N, CA, C and O atoms as a Tripos MOL2 file, in Angstrom:
@<TRIPOS>MOLECULE
protein
  296   295    74     0     0
PROTEIN
NO_CHARGES

@<TRIPOS>ATOM
      1 N          31.4480   60.7770  -43.0950 N.3       1 MET1
      2 CA         30.5310   61.2760  -43.5860 C.3       1 MET1
      3 C          29.2840   60.7120  -44.3590 C.2       1 MET1
      4 O          29.1970   60.1400  -45.4450 O.2       1 MET1
      5 N          28.1310   61.1600  -43.1960 N.am      2 LEU2
      6 CA         26.8990   60.5910  -43.5990 C.3       2 LEU2
      7 C          26.6290   61.4440  -44.4970 C.2       2 LEU2
      8 O          27.3710   62.3160  -44.9490 O.2       2 LEU2
      9 N          25.3230   61.1480  -44.8280 N.am      3 ALA3
     10 CA         24.2160   62.3490  -45.6270 C.3       3 ALA3
     11 C          23.3360   62.6490  -45.1530 C.2       3 ALA3
     12 O          22.5510   62.0160  -44.4460 O.2       3 ALA3
     13 N          23.3540   64.4670  -45.7370 N.am      4 THR4
     14 CA         22.0890   64.5610  -44.7670 C.3       4 THR4
     15 C          21.5790   65.7620  -46.1460 C.2       4 THR4
     16 O          22.0270   66.3950  -47.1010 O.2       4 THR4
     17 N          20.4740   65.5060  -45.4670 N.am      5 HIS5
     18 CA         19.4750   66.7110  -46.8550 C.3       5 HIS5
     19 C          19.0740   68.0060  -46.4330 C.2       5 HIS5
     20 O          18.0450   68.5680  -46.8070 O.2       5 HIS5
     21 N          20.1770   68.6070  -45.3990 N.am      6 ARG6
     22 CA         19.7540   69.5130  -44.7040 C.3       6 ARG6
     23 C          21.0830   70.1450  -45.0310 C.2       6 ARG6
     24 O          22.1460   69.5300  -45.1170 O.2       6 ARG6
     25 N          20.8520   71.8760  -45.2610 N.am      7 PRO7
     26 CA         22.1240   72.2300  -45.8270 C.3       7 PRO7
     27 C          22.7750   72.7530  -44.7980 C.2       7 PRO7
     28 O          22.3170   73.4100  -43.8630 O.2       7 PRO7
     29 N          24.1780   72.3370  -45.0780 N.am      8 ARG8
     30 CA         25.1340   72.7340  -43.5280 C.3       8 ARG8
     31 C          27.0600   72.0920  -44.0380 C.2       8 ARG8
     32 O          27.4660   71.3760  -44.9530 O.2       8 ARG8
     33 N          27.5450   72.5940  -43.2440 N.am      9 PHE9
     34 CA         29.2060   73.1910  -43.3490 C.3       9 PHE9
     35 C          29.6870   71.8350  -42.9620 C.2       9 PHE9
     36 O          29.0230   71.4490  -42.0010 O.2       9 PHE9
     37 N          30.3420   71.1910  -43.2310 N.am     10 PRO10
     38 CA         31.7390   70.2350  -41.8060 C.3      10 PRO10
     39 C          32.3650   71.0450  -41.1550 C.2      10 PRO10
     40 O          32.5670   72.0800  -41.7910 O.2      10 PRO10
     41 N          32.8540   71.0370  -39.9420 N.am     11 GLU11
     42 CA         33.8790   71.6750  -39.5330 C.3      11 GLU11
     43 C          35.3740   71.8100  -40.1380 C.2      11 GLU11
     44 O          35.8530   70.8560  -40.7520 O.2      11 GLU11
     45 N          35.8280   72.5550  -40.0250 N.am     12 PRO12
     46 CA         37.3480   72.7430  -40.9420 C.3      12 PRO12
     47 C          38.2330   72.2420  -40.0060 C.2      12 PRO12
     48 O          38.3360   72.3630  -38.7850 O.2      12 PRO12
     49 N          39.1930   71.3200  -41.3370 N.am     13 GLY13
     50 CA         40.1530   70.4760  -41.0830 C.3      13 GLY13
     51 C          39.1350   68.6340  -41.4270 C.2      13 GLY13
     52 O          39.7030   67.5770  -41.7020 O.2      13 GLY13
     53 N          37.5580   68.8400  -41.2740 N.am     14 ASP14
     54 CA         36.9520   67.4320  -42.0160 C.3      14 ASP14
     55 C          37.3290   67.2000  -43.6180 C.2      14 ASP14
     56 O          37.8590   68.0480  -44.3360 O.2      14 ASP14
     57 N          37.0100   66.1100  -43.9410 N.am     15 ILE15
     58 CA         36.7730   66.1270  -45.4500 C.3      15 ILE15
     59 C          35.2680   67.0710  -46.0300 C.2      15 ILE15
     60 O          34.1470   67.2300  -45.5460 O.2      15 ILE15
     61 N          35.9620   67.5600  -47.3190 N.am     16 ILE16
     62 CA         34.7450   68.2280  -47.3860 C.3      16 ILE16
     63 C          33.7630   67.6800  -49.0330 C.2      16 ILE16
     64 O          34.3810   68.0580  -50.0290 O.2      16 ILE16
     65 N          32.8000   67.1210  -49.2850 N.am     17 PHE17
     66 CA         32.3830   66.5320  -50.3830 C.3      17 PHE17
     67 C          31.3540   67.2070  -50.8480 C.2      17 PHE17
     68 O          30.1700   67.4510  -50.6160 O.2      17 PHE17
     69 N          32.2960   67.4470  -51.6590 N.am     18 LEU18
     70 CA         30.9620   68.4800  -52.9960 C.3      18 LEU18
     71 C          30.3460   68.4230  -54.5530 C.2      18 LEU18
     72 O          31.0360   68.6170  -55.5540 O.2      18 LEU18
     73 N          29.0510   68.1480  -54.5620 N.am     19 THR19
     74 CA         28.6610   67.6530  -55.3650 C.3      19 THR19
     75 C          27.6800   68.7700  -56.2740 C.2      19 THR19
     76 O          26.8160   69.4290  -55.6950 O.2      19 THR19
     77 N          27.8740   68.8720  -57.4700 N.am     20 MET20
     78 CA         26.9610   69.6500  -58.1450 C.3      20 MET20
     79 C          25.2550   68.9620  -58.1960 C.2      20 MET20
     80 O          24.7220   68.3020  -59.0890 O.2      20 MET20
     81 N          24.7260   69.4080  -56.9100 N.am     21 VAL21
     82 CA         23.5130   69.1660  -56.7310 C.3      21 VAL21
     83 C          23.1370   70.7020  -56.3390 C.2      21 VAL21
     84 O          23.9990   71.3400  -55.7340 O.2      21 VAL21
     85 N          21.7890   71.3850  -56.6770 N.am     22 VAL22
     86 CA         21.3980   72.0800  -56.1280 C.3      22 VAL22
     87 C          19.8470   71.8810  -55.3160 C.2      22 VAL22
     88 O          18.9570   71.7730  -56.1600 O.2      22 VAL22
     89 N          19.4970   71.8330  -54.3530 N.am     23 LEU23
     90 CA         18.4300   71.5280  -53.2570 C.3      23 LEU23
     91 C          17.2900   72.6380  -53.9890 C.2      23 LEU23
     92 O          17.4180   73.8620  -53.9420 O.2      23 LEU23
     93 N          16.4250   72.0790  -54.5080 N.am     24 VAL24
     94 CA         14.7530   72.7440  -54.8980 C.3      24 VAL24
     95 C          14.0680   72.8020  -53.9590 C.2      24 VAL24
     96 O          14.3800   71.8760  -53.2110 O.2      24 VAL24
     97 N          13.0680   73.5440  -53.4460 N.am     25 HIS25
     98 CA         12.6360   73.5110  -52.5850 C.3      25 HIS25
     99 C          11.1540   74.2960  -53.2170 C.2      25 HIS25
    100 O          11.1590   75.2590  -53.9840 O.2      25 HIS25
    101 N           9.9380   73.6070  -52.6730 N.am     26 PRO26
    102 CA          8.8180   74.8050  -53.1750 C.3      26 PRO26
    103 C           9.0840   76.1620  -53.1830 C.2      26 PRO26
    104 O           8.6270   76.7290  -54.1750 O.2      26 PRO26
    105 N           9.8090   77.0240  -52.2220 N.am     27 ARG27
    106 CA          9.7150   78.6210  -51.8800 C.3      27 ARG27
    107 C          11.4950   79.1410  -51.9660 C.2      27 ARG27
    108 O          11.8640   80.2970  -51.7590 O.2      27 ARG27
    109 N          12.2600   78.1760  -52.2600 N.am     28 SER28
    110 CA         13.7590   78.3550  -52.1550 C.3      28 SER28
    111 C          14.8100   77.3870  -53.4610 C.2      28 SER28
    112 O          14.6110   76.3260  -54.0520 O.2      28 SER28
    113 N          15.6390   78.1270  -53.4770 N.am     29 ILE29
    114 CA         16.7480   76.6180  -53.7190 C.3      29 ILE29
    115 C          17.9500   77.1580  -53.1090 C.2      29 ILE29
    116 O          18.2070   78.3450  -52.9100 O.2      29 ILE29
    117 N          18.7190   76.0410  -52.8130 N.am     30 THR30
    118 CA         20.0270   75.9720  -52.0110 C.3      30 THR30
    119 C          20.9690   75.6190  -52.8320 C.2      30 THR30
    120 O          20.9940   74.6760  -53.6230 O.2      30 THR30
    121 N          21.8980   76.5780  -52.5660 N.am     31 GLY31
    122 CA         23.5520   75.7270  -53.1680 C.3      31 GLY31
    123 C          24.4380   76.5670  -52.8580 C.2      31 GLY31
    124 O          24.1900   77.4440  -52.0300 O.2      31 GLY31
    125 N          25.4350   76.4830  -53.3590 N.am     32 ILE32
    126 CA         26.8170   76.4970  -52.9420 C.3      32 ILE32
    127 C          27.2380   77.9530  -54.1000 C.2      32 ILE32
    128 O          26.6840   78.2270  -55.1650 O.2      32 ILE32
    129 N          28.4870   78.7400  -53.3600 N.am     33 GLU33
    130 CA         28.9050   79.2620  -54.1470 C.3      33 GLU33
    131 C          30.5260   79.4390  -53.6350 C.2      33 GLU33
    132 O          30.7400   79.7900  -52.4750 O.2      33 GLU33
    133 N          31.4310   79.2260  -54.3910 N.am     34 ILE34
    134 CA         32.7300   79.2260  -54.1960 C.3      34 ILE34
    135 C          33.1000   80.5930  -54.9960 C.2      34 ILE34
    136 O          32.4270   80.9450  -55.9650 O.2      34 ILE34
    137 N          33.9670   81.1750  -54.6320 N.am     35 GLU35
    138 CA         34.4240   82.3880  -55.2350 C.3      35 GLU35
    139 C          35.5070   82.9220  -54.4500 C.2      35 GLU35
    140 O          35.3430   82.9630  -53.2300 O.2      35 GLU35
    141 N          37.1690   83.5610  -55.2130 N.am     36 ASN36
    142 CA         38.1610   83.6750  -54.9990 C.3      36 ASN36
    143 C          38.4490   82.8400  -53.7550 C.2      36 ASN36
    144 O          38.7410   83.4030  -52.6990 O.2      36 ASN36
    145 N          38.3740   81.5180  -53.8500 N.am     37 GLY37
    146 CA         38.9720   80.6020  -52.4880 C.3      37 GLY37
    147 C          38.4130   80.3700  -51.4830 C.2      37 GLY37
    148 O          38.9210   79.8350  -50.4980 O.2      37 GLY37
    149 N          37.0810   80.8100  -51.6200 N.am     38 GLU38
    150 CA         36.3460   80.8010  -50.0910 C.3      38 GLU38
    151 C          34.7170   79.9330  -50.7370 C.2      38 GLU38
    152 O          33.8820   80.1570  -51.6140 O.2      38 GLU38
    153 N          34.9190   79.0720  -49.8670 N.am     39 ILE39
    154 CA         32.7130   78.5690  -49.8300 C.3      39 ILE39
    155 C          31.8080   79.7060  -49.2600 C.2      39 ILE39
    156 O          32.0950   80.7240  -48.6310 O.2      39 ILE39
    157 N          30.4830   79.1340  -49.7390 N.am     40 SER40
    158 CA         29.5380   79.7450  -48.7910 C.3      40 SER40
    159 C          28.1420   79.0480  -49.3010 C.2      40 SER40
    160 O          27.6930   78.9550  -50.4430 O.2      40 SER40
    161 N          27.7430   78.7020  -48.3510 N.am     41 LEU41
    162 CA         25.8380   78.0310  -48.4650 C.3      41 LEU41
    163 C          25.5040   79.0500  -48.8650 C.2      41 LEU41
    164 O          26.0110   80.0310  -48.3210 O.2      41 LEU41
    165 N          24.7590   79.2200  -49.7070 N.am     42 ILE42
    166 CA         23.4370   80.2730  -49.4780 C.3      42 ILE42
    167 C          21.9060   79.9050  -50.2490 C.2      42 ILE42
    168 O          21.8510   78.9550  -51.0310 O.2      42 ILE42
    169 N          21.0120   80.5200  -50.0300 N.am     43 LYS43
    170 CA         19.8330   80.0430  -50.4830 C.3      43 LYS43
    171 C          19.1360   81.7740  -51.5500 C.2      43 LYS43
    172 O          19.3240   82.9830  -51.4200 O.2      43 LYS43
    173 N          18.5160   81.1030  -52.2900 N.am     44 TRP44
    174 CA         17.5140   82.0360  -52.7560 C.3      44 TRP44
    175 C          15.9820   81.9000  -52.7600 C.2      44 TRP44
    176 O          15.4190   80.8170  -52.9190 O.2      44 TRP44
    177 N          15.6100   82.5810  -52.6520 N.am     45 GLN45
    178 CA         14.4580   82.6870  -52.1150 C.3      45 GLN45
    179 C          13.0520   83.9990  -52.5750 C.2      45 GLN45
    180 O          13.2940   85.1680  -52.8760 O.2      45 GLN45
    181 N          12.2150   83.6250  -52.5340 N.am     46 ILE46
    182 CA         11.2010   84.9320  -53.0200 C.3      46 ILE46
    183 C          10.6450   85.3640  -51.5540 C.2      46 ILE46
    184 O          10.0710   84.7730  -50.6390 O.2      46 ILE46
    185 N          11.2030   86.9880  -51.8400 N.am     47 SER47
    186 CA         10.4070   87.9860  -50.9120 C.3      47 SER47
    187 C           9.3970   88.9010  -51.0370 C.2      47 SER47
    188 O           8.8050   88.5260  -52.0490 O.2      47 SER47
    189 N           8.8110   89.9320  -50.5920 N.am     48 THR48
    190 CA          8.2220   90.7220  -50.2530 C.3      48 THR48
    191 C           8.6600   92.3270  -50.3840 C.2      48 THR48
    192 O           8.8210   93.0110  -49.3730 O.2      48 THR48
    193 N           8.8600   92.9300  -51.9090 N.am     49 SER49
    194 CA          9.4530   94.3150  -50.5870 C.3      49 SER49
    195 C           8.0310   95.1050  -50.1570 C.2      49 SER49
    196 O           6.8270   94.8560  -50.0860 O.2      49 SER49
    197 N           8.6210   95.8160  -50.0030 N.am     50 GLU50
    198 CA          8.0390   97.2160  -48.6420 C.3      50 GLU50
    199 C           6.4770   97.6330  -49.6230 C.2      50 GLU50
    200 O           5.3530   97.5870  -49.1220 O.2      50 GLU50
    201 N           6.7290   97.9800  -50.9030 N.am     51 ASN51
    202 CA          5.3420   98.0450  -51.5110 C.3      51 ASN51
    203 C           4.5840   97.1160  -52.4300 C.2      51 ASN51
    204 O           3.8210   97.5900  -53.2710 O.2      51 ASN51
    205 N           4.7480   95.8950  -52.3140 N.am     52 GLY52
    206 CA          3.9670   94.8520  -52.2710 C.3      52 GLY52
    207 C           4.4950   94.1660  -53.1570 C.2      52 GLY52
    208 O           3.9380   93.0770  -53.0200 O.2      52 GLY52
    209 N           5.6130   94.0280  -54.4570 N.am     53 ASN53
    210 CA          6.2840   93.9450  -55.4320 C.3      53 ASN53
    211 C           7.2280   92.3550  -54.7950 C.2      53 ASN53
    212 O           7.9980   92.2210  -53.8440 O.2      53 ASN53
    213 N           6.7940   91.5110  -55.6730 N.am     54 LEU54
    214 CA          8.1490   90.2460  -55.3070 C.3      54 LEU54
    215 C           9.5290   90.2570  -55.8200 C.2      54 LEU54
    216 O           9.7790   90.6650  -56.9540 O.2      54 LEU54
    217 N          10.3500   89.8580  -55.0840 N.am     55 LYS55
    218 CA         11.3880   89.7980  -55.3720 C.3      55 LYS55
    219 C          12.3230   89.1380  -55.2180 C.2      55 LYS55
    220 O          12.2800   88.8460  -54.0230 O.2      55 LYS55
    221 N          13.4670   88.5350  -55.7920 N.am     56 THR56
    222 CA         14.0840   87.2680  -55.4900 C.3      56 THR56
    223 C          15.4150   87.9080  -54.7710 C.2      56 THR56
    224 O          16.0940   88.8000  -55.2800 O.2      56 THR56
    225 N          15.6840   87.2570  -53.4200 N.am     57 VAL57
    226 CA         16.4840   87.8460  -52.3010 C.3      57 VAL57
    227 C          17.4560   86.8720  -52.3490 C.2      57 VAL57
    228 O          16.9160   85.7670  -52.3040 O.2      57 VAL57
    229 N          19.1200   86.7730  -52.4470 N.am     58 ARG58
    230 CA         20.1720   85.8200  -51.5700 C.3      58 ARG58
    231 C          20.1970   86.4850  -50.6310 C.2      58 ARG58
    232 O          20.1710   87.6500  -50.2330 O.2      58 ARG58
    233 N          20.2950   84.7540  -50.1330 N.am     59 VAL59
    234 CA         20.7330   84.4250  -48.0860 C.3      59 VAL59
    235 C          22.0200   83.7010  -47.8860 C.2      59 VAL59
    236 O          22.5700   82.6850  -48.3120 O.2      59 VAL59
    237 N          22.2170   84.5020  -47.1970 N.am     60 LEU60
    238 CA         23.8810   83.6250  -46.9530 C.3      60 LEU60
    239 C          23.6200   83.0130  -45.2590 C.2      60 LEU60
    240 O          23.4950   83.4500  -44.1150 O.2      60 LEU60
    241 N          23.6420   81.5670  -46.0930 N.am     61 LEU61
    242 CA         23.6740   80.8130  -44.8910 C.3      61 LEU61
    243 C          24.5680   80.5780  -43.9650 C.2      61 LEU61
    244 O          24.4570   80.6460  -42.7400 O.2      61 LEU61
    245 N          25.6510   80.2370  -44.7600 N.am     62 GLU62
    246 CA         27.2270   79.7970  -43.9720 C.3      62 GLU62
    247 C          28.2120   80.5550  -44.9500 C.2      62 GLU62
    248 O          28.0920   80.7730  -46.1560 O.2      62 GLU62
    249 N          29.1570   80.8700  -44.1260 N.am     63 GLY63
    250 CA         30.6170   81.1890  -44.5680 C.3      63 GLY63
    251 C          30.3190   83.4310  -45.1400 C.2      63 GLY63
    252 O          29.4600   84.2830  -44.9110 O.2      63 GLY63
    253 N          31.4740   83.3730  -45.8130 N.am     64 PRO64
    254 CA         32.1190   82.5280  -46.2740 C.3      64 PRO64
    255 C          33.3040   81.4740  -46.1420 C.2      64 PRO64
    256 O          33.4900   81.4120  -47.3570 O.2      64 PRO64
    257 N          34.3620   80.4950  -45.5670 N.am     65 ILE65
    258 CA         34.7950   79.6900  -45.1150 C.3      65 ILE65
    259 C          36.6280   79.5780  -46.5310 C.2      65 ILE65
    260 O          36.7090   78.9620  -47.5940 O.2      65 ILE65
    261 N          37.1180   79.9770  -46.2080 N.am     66 ALA66
    262 CA         38.8020   79.2310  -47.2550 C.3      66 ALA66
    263 C          38.3020   77.9020  -47.4920 C.2      66 ALA66
    264 O          38.0920   77.1540  -46.5370 O.2      66 ALA66
    265 N          38.1430   77.6280  -48.3920 N.am     67 LEU67
    266 CA         38.5530   76.3840  -49.1290 C.3      67 LEU67
    267 C          40.0280   75.2270  -48.4360 C.2      67 LEU67
    268 O          39.9960   74.0060  -48.5850 O.2      67 LEU67
    269 N          41.1090   75.9140  -47.7620 N.am     68 GLU68
    270 CA         42.1830   75.4190  -47.8210 C.3      68 GLU68
    271 C          42.4590   75.2340  -46.1360 C.2      68 GLU68
    272 O          43.5140   74.9650  -45.5610 O.2      68 GLU68
    273 N          40.6670   75.5620  -45.4000 N.am     69 ASP69
    274 CA         40.5520   75.1230  -44.2530 C.3      69 ASP69
    275 C          40.5460   73.4730  -44.2130 C.2      69 ASP69
    276 O          41.2320   72.7720  -43.4690 O.2      69 ASP69
    277 N          39.6460   73.0580  -45.1530 N.am     70 TYR70
    278 CA         39.5070   72.2120  -45.3920 C.3      70 TYR70
    279 C          39.8430   70.9420  -46.0850 C.2      70 TYR70
    280 O          40.1310   71.2310  -47.2460 O.2      70 TYR70
    281 N          39.9700   69.1490  -45.8020 N.am     71 ARG71
    282 CA         40.7860   68.8840  -46.4630 C.3      71 ARG71
    283 C          39.6470   68.7080  -48.0670 C.2      71 ARG71
    284 O          38.4340   68.5740  -47.9010 O.2      71 ARG71
    285 N          40.2630   68.7370  -49.5360 N.am     72 ILE72
    286 CA         39.6560   67.8090  -50.5070 C.3      72 ILE72
    287 C          40.2510   66.7470  -51.1850 C.2      72 ILE72
    288 O          41.2760   66.9620  -51.8310 O.2      72 ILE72
    289 N          39.9030   65.9550  -51.1490 N.am     73 GLU73
    290 CA         39.7530   64.1880  -51.7140 C.3      73 GLU73
    291 C          39.2470   64.1470  -53.0280 C.2      73 GLU73
    292 O          38.4950   65.1190  -53.0890 O.2      73 GLU73
    293 N          39.2390   63.6130  -54.0260 N.am     74 ASN74
    294 CA         38.5300   63.2240  -54.8990 C.3      74 ASN74
    295 C          38.2210   62.1320  -55.1460 C.2      74 ASN74
    296 O          37.4720   61.9010  -56.0950 O.2      74 ASN74
@<TRIPOS>BOND
     1     1     2 1
     2     2     3 1
     3     3     4 2
     4     3     5 am
     5     5     6 1
     6     6     7 1
     7     7     8 2
     8     7     9 am
     9     9    10 1
    10    10    11 1
    11    11    12 2
    12    11    13 am
    13    13    14 1
    14    14    15 1
    15    15    16 2
    16    15    17 am
    17    17    18 1
    18    18    19 1
    19    19    20 2
    20    19    21 am
    21    21    22 1
    22    22    23 1
    23    23    24 2
    24    23    25 am
    25    25    26 1
    26    26    27 1
    27    27    28 2
    28    27    29 am
    29    29    30 1
    30    30    31 1
    31    31    32 2
    32    31    33 am
    33    33    34 1
    34    34    35 1
    35    35    36 2
    36    35    37 am
    37    37    38 1
    38    38    39 1
    39    39    40 2
    40    39    41 am
    41    41    42 1
    42    42    43 1
    43    43    44 2
    44    43    45 am
    45    45    46 1
    46    46    47 1
    47    47    48 2
    48    47    49 am
    49    49    50 1
    50    50    51 1
    51    51    52 2
    52    51    53 am
    53    53    54 1
    54    54    55 1
    55    55    56 2
    56    55    57 am
    57    57    58 1
    58    58    59 1
    59    59    60 2
    60    59    61 am
    61    61    62 1
    62    62    63 1
    63    63    64 2
    64    63    65 am
    65    65    66 1
    66    66    67 1
    67    67    68 2
    68    67    69 am
    69    69    70 1
    70    70    71 1
    71    71    72 2
    72    71    73 am
    73    73    74 1
    74    74    75 1
    75    75    76 2
    76    75    77 am
    77    77    78 1
    78    78    79 1
    79    79    80 2
    80    79    81 am
    81    81    82 1
    82    82    83 1
    83    83    84 2
    84    83    85 am
    85    85    86 1
    86    86    87 1
    87    87    88 2
    88    87    89 am
    89    89    90 1
    90    90    91 1
    91    91    92 2
    92    91    93 am
    93    93    94 1
    94    94    95 1
    95    95    96 2
    96    95    97 am
    97    97    98 1
    98    98    99 1
    99    99   100 2
   100    99   101 am
   101   101   102 1
   102   102   103 1
   103   103   104 2
   104   103   105 am
   105   105   106 1
   106   106   107 1
   107   107   108 2
   108   107   109 am
   109   109   110 1
   110   110   111 1
   111   111   112 2
   112   111   113 am
   113   113   114 1
   114   114   115 1
   115   115   116 2
   116   115   117 am
   117   117   118 1
   118   118   119 1
   119   119   120 2
   120   119   121 am
   121   121   122 1
   122   122   123 1
   123   123   124 2
   124   123   125 am
   125   125   126 1
   126   126   127 1
   127   127   128 2
   128   127   129 am
   129   129   130 1
   130   130   131 1
   131   131   132 2
   132   131   133 am
   133   133   134 1
   134   134   135 1
   135   135   136 2
   136   135   137 am
   137   137   138 1
   138   138   139 1
   139   139   140 2
   140   139   141 am
   141   141   142 1
   142   142   143 1
   143   143   144 2
   144   143   145 am
   145   145   146 1
   146   146   147 1
   147   147   148 2
   148   147   149 am
   149   149   150 1
   150   150   151 1
   151   151   152 2
   152   151   153 am
   153   153   154 1
   154   154   155 1
   155   155   156 2
   156   155   157 am
   157   157   158 1
   158   158   159 1
   159   159   160 2
   160   159   161 am
   161   161   162 1
   162   162   163 1
   163   163   164 2
   164   163   165 am
   165   165   166 1
   166   166   167 1
   167   167   168 2
   168   167   169 am
   169   169   170 1
   170   170   171 1
   171   171   172 2
   172   171   173 am
   173   173   174 1
   174   174   175 1
   175   175   176 2
   176   175   177 am
   177   177   178 1
   178   178   179 1
   179   179   180 2
   180   179   181 am
   181   181   182 1
   182   182   183 1
   183   183   184 2
   184   183   185 am
   185   185   186 1
   186   186   187 1
   187   187   188 2
   188   187   189 am
   189   189   190 1
   190   190   191 1
   191   191   192 2
   192   191   193 am
   193   193   194 1
   194   194   195 1
   195   195   196 2
   196   195   197 am
   197   197   198 1
   198   198   199 1
   199   199   200 2
   200   199   201 am
   201   201   202 1
   202   202   203 1
   203   203   204 2
   204   203   205 am
   205   205   206 1
   206   206   207 1
   207   207   208 2
   208   207   209 am
   209   209   210 1
   210   210   211 1
   211   211   212 2
   212   211   213 am
   213   213   214 1
   214   214   215 1
   215   215   216 2
   216   215   217 am
   217   217   218 1
   218   218   219 1
   219   219   220 2
   220   219   221 am
   221   221   222 1
   222   222   223 1
   223   223   224 2
   224   223   225 am
   225   225   226 1
   226   226   227 1
   227   227   228 2
   228   227   229 am
   229   229   230 1
   230   230   231 1
   231   231   232 2
   232   231   233 am
   233   233   234 1
   234   234   235 1
   235   235   236 2
   236   235   237 am
   237   237   238 1
   238   238   239 1
   239   239   240 2
   240   239   241 am
   241   241   242 1
   242   242   243 1
   243   243   244 2
   244   243   245 am
   245   245   246 1
   246   246   247 1
   247   247   248 2
   248   247   249 am
   249   249   250 1
   250   250   251 1
   251   251   252 2
   252   251   253 am
   253   253   254 1
   254   254   255 1
   255   255   256 2
   256   255   257 am
   257   257   258 1
   258   258   259 1
   259   259   260 2
   260   259   261 am
   261   261   262 1
   262   262   263 1
   263   263   264 2
   264   263   265 am
   265   265   266 1
   266   266   267 1
   267   267   268 2
   268   267   269 am
   269   269   270 1
   270   270   271 1
   271   271   272 2
   272   271   273 am
   273   273   274 1
   274   274   275 1
   275   275   276 2
   276   275   277 am
   277   277   278 1
   278   278   279 1
   279   279   280 2
   280   279   281 am
   281   281   282 1
   282   282   283 1
   283   283   284 2
   284   283   285 am
   285   285   286 1
   286   286   287 1
   287   287   288 2
   288   287   289 am
   289   289   290 1
   290   290   291 1
   291   291   292 2
   292   291   293 am
   293   293   294 1
   294   294   295 1
   295   295   296 2
@<TRIPOS>SUBSTRUCTURE
     1 MET1         2 RESIDUE 1 A MET
     2 LEU2         6 RESIDUE 1 A LEU
     3 ALA3        10 RESIDUE 1 A ALA
     4 THR4        14 RESIDUE 1 A THR
     5 HIS5        18 RESIDUE 1 A HIS
     6 ARG6        22 RESIDUE 1 A ARG
     7 PRO7        26 RESIDUE 1 A PRO
     8 ARG8        30 RESIDUE 1 A ARG
     9 PHE9        34 RESIDUE 1 A PHE
    10 PRO10       38 RESIDUE 1 A PRO
    11 GLU11       42 RESIDUE 1 A GLU
    12 PRO12       46 RESIDUE 1 A PRO
    13 GLY13       50 RESIDUE 1 A GLY
    14 ASP14       54 RESIDUE 1 A ASP
    15 ILE15       58 RESIDUE 1 A ILE
    16 ILE16       62 RESIDUE 1 A ILE
    17 PHE17       66 RESIDUE 1 A PHE
    18 LEU18       70 RESIDUE 1 A LEU
    19 THR19       74 RESIDUE 1 A THR
    20 MET20       78 RESIDUE 1 A MET
    21 VAL21       82 RESIDUE 1 A VAL
    22 VAL22       86 RESIDUE 1 A VAL
    23 LEU23       90 RESIDUE 1 A LEU
    24 VAL24       94 RESIDUE 1 A VAL
    25 HIS25       98 RESIDUE 1 A HIS
    26 PRO26      102 RESIDUE 1 A PRO
    27 ARG27      106 RESIDUE 1 A ARG
    28 SER28      110 RESIDUE 1 A SER
    29 ILE29      114 RESIDUE 1 A ILE
    30 THR30      118 RESIDUE 1 A THR
    31 GLY31      122 RESIDUE 1 A GLY
    32 ILE32      126 RESIDUE 1 A ILE
    33 GLU33      130 RESIDUE 1 A GLU
    34 ILE34      134 RESIDUE 1 A ILE
    35 GLU35      138 RESIDUE 1 A GLU
    36 ASN36      142 RESIDUE 1 A ASN
    37 GLY37      146 RESIDUE 1 A GLY
    38 GLU38      150 RESIDUE 1 A GLU
    39 ILE39      154 RESIDUE 1 A ILE
    40 SER40      158 RESIDUE 1 A SER
    41 LEU41      162 RESIDUE 1 A LEU
    42 ILE42      166 RESIDUE 1 A ILE
    43 LYS43      170 RESIDUE 1 A LYS
    44 TRP44      174 RESIDUE 1 A TRP
    45 GLN45      178 RESIDUE 1 A GLN
    46 ILE46      182 RESIDUE 1 A ILE
    47 SER47      186 RESIDUE 1 A SER
    48 THR48      190 RESIDUE 1 A THR
    49 SER49      194 RESIDUE 1 A SER
    50 GLU50      198 RESIDUE 1 A GLU
    51 ASN51      202 RESIDUE 1 A ASN
    52 GLY52      206 RESIDUE 1 A GLY
    53 ASN53      210 RESIDUE 1 A ASN
    54 LEU54      214 RESIDUE 1 A LEU
    55 LYS55      218 RESIDUE 1 A LYS
    56 THR56      222 RESIDUE 1 A THR
    57 VAL57      226 RESIDUE 1 A VAL
    58 ARG58      230 RESIDUE 1 A ARG
    59 VAL59      234 RESIDUE 1 A VAL
    60 LEU60      238 RESIDUE 1 A LEU
    61 LEU61      242 RESIDUE 1 A LEU
    62 GLU62      246 RESIDUE 1 A GLU
    63 GLY63      250 RESIDUE 1 A GLY
    64 PRO64      254 RESIDUE 1 A PRO
    65 ILE65      258 RESIDUE 1 A ILE
    66 ALA66      262 RESIDUE 1 A ALA
    67 LEU67      266 RESIDUE 1 A LEU
    68 GLU68      270 RESIDUE 1 A GLU
    69 ASP69      274 RESIDUE 1 A ASP
    70 TYR70      278 RESIDUE 1 A TYR
    71 ARG71      282 RESIDUE 1 A ARG
    72 ILE72      286 RESIDUE 1 A ILE
    73 GLU73      290 RESIDUE 1 A GLU
    74 ASN74      294 RESIDUE 1 A ASN
């Protein structure tokens, strides 16, 4: 698998490479969450509420997908 700087998941059945890297962009932070045997690709970003206040919002980009659907190698 070639490295990419675009957040994406491999196809189920492919080898999944997990790193402890969080992508920090000027307006958001992208990372992974692993919970209850499932993995999700998420983004935290700043948003404006209806009354004009700023708030932090969690955006689900992909998943959740069961980790058992991937081949995991050390």
